[in-house]
N, C-alpha and C positions, 0 to 999 in steps of 0.2 A: 805699197808705195809710202815713203815717209812723208809726213805732213808738210814739212818744209819744202820739198821738192814740188809737191802740188801747188803750194802758194806761189813758188817762183814761176812755175809754168803758167799759172793763171795771170800773174802779173805781166809776164812777157807778152801773153796774148792781148791783154789790156793795152800795154804799151804799143804794140803793133797796130791794133785796131783803132785806138784813140789817135795815134799819130796819123793814120790814114784819114780819119774823119777830119782832124785838123787841117791836113794838107789839102783835102778837097774843098773844105770850107774856105780856106786861104784862096785857092784858085777861083772859086765862085765869087768870092768878095772882090778880087782883082778884076774879074771880068765884068761885074755888074756895078761895084761901088756901093752896093746895099749895106747900110750900117748894121742891120740885123744879122747878116752874114759874118760881119766882122765880130760881133758879139758871140755868135755861135762858134766862131773859130777860137776866140779867147777862152770861152768857156770849156770846150773840149780840150783845149791845151792845159788848162788847170786840172781837169779830171786825169789827163794822162800824166802830167807831172806829179800828181798825188801818188800814182802807182810807182813811178820812177823814184821819186824822192823817199817814199816810204820804204821801198825795197833796198835802196842804197843805204839808208839809215840802219836798217835791220842787218842786212847781209855784210856791208863793208864797214860801217862805223860802230858795229857791235853793240848797238842799243837793243833793248828788249823788243819783243814782237809787239807788245802793247803800245810802245812809243812809235813804231813803224806804223801801226794801224791808225794811231791818232793823227799822224802826219798825212797819211793817205786820205783818211775820212775828212779832215779839215779842208785840204785842198779840193776834194771832190765835192764837198758842200759849197765851197766858193764857186767852183766851175758850174755847178747846177744853178746856183743863184744867178750867175752871168747868163747862162743859156735861158732861164726863165725870163730875165730882163730882156734878152734879145728877141723874145717872141712878142713883146709888147711895144718895142720902139717902131716907129714909122719910117 
């Protein structure tokens, strides 16, 4: 299998699973109003958007794979920072 096909398949699975986690965190936040769940939702949203925007940049905007990885990694790092913060808020 070609490496790009594998990358696209993994990114699609990240997009699907990350989207599901974000959606369920949103439902839980709406039900409870807990700010930590809002942070969790936003954090996973950033992680998911990292996969989406990194893939779009590489596949559709014809930028290099390295630029796509930087976009993905940057948004993933921001998302994990928000998730970490959400674990500490009351």
